C-alpha positions as a Markdown table, in Angstrom:
| # | Residue | x | y | z |
|---|---|---|---|---|
| 1 | Met | 35.7 | 149.2 | 156.2 |
| 2 | Asp | 34.8 | 150.5 | 152.7 |
| 3 | Ser | 31.3 | 149.5 | 151.7 |
| 4 | Phe | 32.3 | 148.9 | 148.1 |
| 5 | Val | 35.1 | 146.5 | 148.9 |
| 6 | Val | 34.4 | 142.9 | 148.0 |
| 7 | His | 36.5 | 139.8 | 149.0 |
| 8 | Val | 36.5 | 137.5 | 146.0 |
| 9 | Ala | 38.8 | 134.6 | 147.0 |
| 10 | Lys | 35.9 | 132.1 | 147.2 |
| 11 | Leu | 34.4 | 133.4 | 144.0 |
| 12 | Arg | 37.7 | 133.0 | 142.0 |
| 13 | Arg | 38.2 | 129.3 | 143.1 |
| 14 | Val | 35.9 | 128.0 | 140.4 |
| 15 | Leu | 35.7 | 129.7 | 137.0 |
| 16 | Gly | 32.3 | 130.8 | 136.0 |
| 17 | Thr | 31.0 | 131.2 | 139.6 |
| 18 | Arg | 28.5 | 134.0 | 140.0 |
| 19 | Trp | 27.6 | 136.2 | 143.0 |
| 20 | His | 25.0 | 138.9 | 143.3 |
| 21 | Glu | 26.1 | 141.9 | 145.4 |
| 22 | Val | 24.1 | 145.0 | 146.4 |
| 23 | Arg | 26.3 | 147.6 | 148.0 |
| 24 | Thr | 25.5 | 151.2 | 149.2 |
| 25 | Gly | 28.1 | 153.8 | 149.9 |
| 26 | Pro | 29.3 | 157.3 | 149.4 |
| 27 | Val | 29.8 | 158.3 | 145.7 |
| 28 | Asp | 32.7 | 160.6 | 146.4 |
| 29 | Pro | 34.3 | 160.1 | 149.8 |
| 30 | Glu | 37.6 | 161.7 | 148.7 |
| 31 | His | 35.8 | 164.7 | 147.1 |
| 32 | Val | 37.3 | 164.1 | 143.7 |
| 33 | Ile | 34.2 | 165.1 | 141.8 |
| 34 | Ala | 34.1 | 168.9 | 141.9 |
| 35 | Pro | 32.2 | 171.1 | 139.5 |
| 36 | Arg | 34.3 | 173.5 | 137.5 |
| 37 | Ser | 31.6 | 176.1 | 137.7 |
| 38 | Ser | 28.2 | 176.7 | 139.4 |
| 39 | Ala | 26.5 | 175.7 | 136.1 |
| 40 | Asp | 28.0 | 172.1 | 136.2 |
| 41 | Ser | 26.0 | 169.1 | 137.3 |
| 42 | Thr | 27.5 | 167.3 | 140.4 |
| 43 | Val | 26.7 | 164.8 | 143.0 |
| 44 | Pro | 25.4 | 166.3 | 146.3 |
| 45 | Asp | 27.9 | 166.2 | 149.2 |
| 46 | Gly | 27.6 | 163.0 | 151.1 |
| 47 | Ala | 25.3 | 161.4 | 148.5 |
| 48 | Glu | 25.2 | 157.6 | 148.5 |
| 49 | Ala | 25.2 | 155.3 | 145.4 |
| 50 | Ile | 23.6 | 151.9 | 145.1 |
| 51 | Cys | 25.6 | 149.4 | 143.2 |
| 52 | Glu | 23.7 | 146.3 | 142.3 |
| 53 | Val | 25.9 | 143.9 | 140.3 |
| 54 | Ser | 26.7 | 140.3 | 139.5 |
| 55 | Leu | 30.3 | 139.2 | 139.8 |
| 56 | Glu | 31.5 | 136.3 | 137.6 |
| 57 | Ser | 34.9 | 134.8 | 137.8 |
| 58 | Phe | 37.0 | 134.2 | 134.7 |
| 59 | Ser | 40.6 | 133.2 | 134.2 |
| 60 | Gly | 42.6 | 136.1 | 135.5 |
| 61 | Gly | 39.8 | 138.1 | 137.0 |
| 62 | Val | 36.2 | 139.0 | 137.7 |
| 63 | Met | 33.6 | 140.5 | 135.4 |
| 64 | Val | 31.2 | 142.9 | 137.1 |
| 65 | Thr | 27.8 | 143.5 | 135.4 |
| 66 | Gly | 24.8 | 145.4 | 136.8 |
| 67 | Thr | 23.6 | 148.9 | 137.6 |
| 68 | Val | 24.7 | 151.9 | 139.6 |
| 69 | Ala | 22.2 | 154.5 | 140.9 |
| 70 | Ala | 23.2 | 157.9 | 142.3 |
| 71 | Pro | 21.6 | 161.3 | 142.8 |
| 72 | Trp | 22.7 | 164.4 | 140.9 |
| 73 | Gln | 22.0 | 168.1 | 141.1 |
| 74 | Gly | 22.6 | 171.1 | 138.8 |
| 75 | Leu | 21.1 | 174.2 | 137.2 |
| 76 | Cys | 18.6 | 174.2 | 134.3 |
| 77 | Arg | 20.5 | 175.4 | 131.2 |
| 78 | Arg | 17.6 | 177.6 | 130.1 |
| 79 | Cys | 16.1 | 179.2 | 133.3 |
| 80 | Ala | 18.9 | 178.6 | 135.9 |
| 81 | Lys | 16.5 | 177.0 | 138.4 |
| 82 | Pro | 18.0 | 174.2 | 140.5 |
| 83 | Val | 17.2 | 170.7 | 139.2 |
| 84 | Asp | 18.1 | 167.3 | 140.4 |
| 85 | Gly | 17.5 | 163.7 | 139.6 |
| 86 | Met | 18.7 | 160.1 | 139.9 |
| 87 | Leu | 21.2 | 158.5 | 137.5 |
| 88 | Arg | 20.7 | 154.8 | 136.7 |
| 89 | Ile | 23.7 | 153.5 | 134.9 |
| 90 | Ala | 24.4 | 150.1 | 133.3 |
| 91 | Val | 27.9 | 148.9 | 134.1 |
| 92 | Arg | 30.0 | 146.1 | 132.7 |
| 93 | Glu | 33.7 | 146.2 | 133.8 |
| 94 | Arg | 36.6 | 143.8 | 134.2 |
| 95 | Phe | 38.7 | 143.5 | 137.3 |
| 96 | Thr | 42.1 | 141.8 | 137.0 |
| 97 | Glu | 45.2 | 141.2 | 138.9 |
| 98 | Pro | 48.2 | 143.2 | 137.6 |
| 99 | Ser | 50.4 | 140.4 | 136.5 |
| 100 | Ala | 52.3 | 139.6 | 133.3 |
| 101 | Ser | 50.6 | 136.2 | 133.0 |
| 102 | Tyr | 47.3 | 137.9 | 132.5 |
| 103 | Gly | 48.4 | 140.4 | 129.9 |
| 104 | Asp | 49.7 | 143.9 | 130.2 |
| 105 | Pro | 50.2 | 144.8 | 133.9 |
| 106 | Glu | 49.3 | 148.4 | 133.1 |
| 107 | Asp | 45.9 | 147.4 | 131.6 |
| 108 | Asp | 44.0 | 150.7 | 131.7 |
| 109 | Glu | 40.8 | 149.1 | 130.6 |
| 110 | Ala | 40.4 | 147.0 | 133.8 |
| 111 | Tyr | 40.2 | 147.8 | 137.5 |
| 112 | Pro | 42.7 | 146.1 | 139.8 |
| 113 | Ile | 42.2 | 143.2 | 142.1 |
| 114 | His | 44.8 | 143.2 | 145.0 |
| 115 | Asp | 45.0 | 140.1 | 147.3 |
| 116 | Asp | 41.6 | 138.8 | 146.2 |
| 117 | Val | 40.0 | 142.1 | 147.1 |
| 118 | Leu | 38.3 | 144.3 | 144.5 |
| 119 | Asp | 37.0 | 147.8 | 145.2 |
| 120 | Leu | 33.8 | 148.8 | 143.3 |
| 121 | Gly | 34.2 | 152.4 | 144.5 |
| 122 | Pro | 36.3 | 153.7 | 141.6 |
| 123 | Met | 34.0 | 152.0 | 139.1 |
| 124 | Val | 31.0 | 153.6 | 140.7 |
| 125 | Arg | 32.6 | 157.0 | 140.8 |
| 126 | Asp | 33.7 | 156.7 | 137.1 |
| 127 | Ala | 30.3 | 155.6 | 136.0 |
| 128 | Val | 28.6 | 158.5 | 137.8 |
| 129 | Val | 31.0 | 161.1 | 136.5 |
| 130 | Leu | 30.6 | 160.0 | 132.9 |
| 131 | Glu | 26.8 | 160.1 | 133.1 |
| 132 | Leu | 26.3 | 163.5 | 134.8 |
| 133 | Pro | 24.1 | 165.7 | 132.6 |
| 134 | Leu | 26.1 | 168.3 | 130.8 |
| 135 | Ala | 23.2 | 170.7 | 130.2 |
| 136 | Pro | 20.2 | 169.6 | 132.3 |
| 137 | Leu | 16.7 | 170.9 | 131.9 |
| 138 | Cys | 14.1 | 171.5 | 134.6 |
| 139 | Gln | 11.5 | 170.2 | 132.0 |
| 140 | Glu | 11.7 | 169.3 | 128.4 |
| 141 | Asp | 9.7 | 172.3 | 127.2 |
| 142 | Cys | 11.4 | 174.9 | 129.5 |
| 143 | Lys | 11.0 | 178.3 | 127.8 |
| 144 | Gly | 14.0 | 179.8 | 129.7 |
| 145 | Leu | 14.7 | 183.4 | 130.5 |
| 146 | Cys | 14.0 | 186.4 | 128.3 |
| 147 | Pro | 17.4 | 187.6 | 127.0 |
| 148 | His | 16.3 | 191.2 | 127.2 |
| 149 | Cys | 14.4 | 191.7 | 130.5 |
| 150 | Gly | 15.3 | 188.4 | 132.3 |
| 151 | Val | 11.8 | 187.3 | 133.1 |
| 152 | Asp | 11.2 | 183.6 | 133.5 |
| 153 | Arg | 9.1 | 182.7 | 130.5 |
| 154 | Asn | 7.8 | 179.6 | 132.3 |
| 155 | Glu | 6.0 | 181.8 | 134.8 |
| 156 | Glu | 5.0 | 184.8 | 132.8 |
| 157 | Glu | 5.1 | 186.3 | 129.3 |
| 158 | Cys | 7.2 | 189.4 | 128.8 |
| 159 | Gln | 6.3 | 192.2 | 126.3 |
| 160 | Cys | 9.8 | 192.4 | 124.8 |
| 161 | Glu | 10.1 | 192.5 | 121.0 |
| 162 | Thr | 12.8 | 190.6 | 119.3 |
| 163 | Pro | 15.3 | 193.2 | 118.0 |
| 164 | Arg | 15.9 | 193.1 | 114.2 |
| 165 | Asp | 19.2 | 191.9 | 113.0 |
| 166 | Pro | 21.0 | 194.9 | 111.5 |
| 167 | Arg | 22.6 | 192.6 | 108.9 |
| 168 | Trp | 19.2 | 192.3 | 107.3 |
| 169 | Ala | 18.1 | 195.9 | 107.7 |
| 170 | Asn | 18.4 | 196.7 | 104.0 |
| 171 | Leu | 15.8 | 194.0 | 103.2 |
| 172 | Asp | 13.2 | 195.5 | 105.6 |
| 173 | Val | 11.9 | 197.8 | 102.8 |
| 174 | Leu | 10.6 | 194.7 | 101.0 |
| 175 | Arg | 8.3 | 193.8 | 103.9 |
| 176 | Ser | 6.3 | 196.9 | 103.4 |
| 177 | Ala | 6.0 | 196.5 | 99.7 |
| 178 | Pro | 2.5 | 195.5 | 98.3 |
């Protein structure tokens, strides 16, 4: 049985009823999250997410509010060292039954409830994918690699001189003027 599946028949009997749920399970069991390149951040294979949420019934569905936590990994955008971390994401999502009486059956803003069962898994995966760092840093003040010799400036200083921009070469004569 999927660890993110919640049976909500009892919850939905009385409007306004609240439940607290803590669920742990794989972030990407179907391997849908795939980096497009080696520089993209991703979720480690087999990583588990923690979904701690409150479920509250309303007419036509369930409101899910809480947090999702999941690990991530990637490469520093400046020095290309491996970096990792933990995402902590606030979530607030609606789950509804696809029925004409509750509005548009193709409501793309809500997750589905089928037979009084809702699956938190797609919400968890979507939240994690949207929060993956686009350009992570190993540290805020990472100096990166020297573009000329390739030395990691965080570990040692290089002796490279910044080349002059040829577009400004005609103005170099002014630098030596008294």
